[in-house]
C-alpha positions, 0 to 999 in steps of 0.5 A: 623561357627562363623565370627571373627571381629574386630572393630578398630577406623578408620578416619570415626570413630568406624569400624567393620571389617570382618576378613575373608575380609582383604586382607593386612595391611600397617603399617609405621613408619613415620606415627602413622596409619595403613591402613587396605586393603579389598577384595572389594577395600576399605582401612580403615585407623585406627588412634588408635590401639595398639599391641593387634589390630596388632596382632589380624590383623596378625592372618589373613594373611594366604592362607589356612584359608578359606581351607574346 
């Protein structure tokens, strides 16, 4: 099984995130940042992104992804 990952630029540097570990994302119009909330409780603040990055993140928000 292939593990899907995404690499994003966060406030702490270039970060590789396993898509299966994401539980939520927050995008505001007020600030040009996206917060990625992880199952572990960690929150990554993405500071450099484009529509492609957002589309890749949105693909993981399905409760059916982990069915066997």
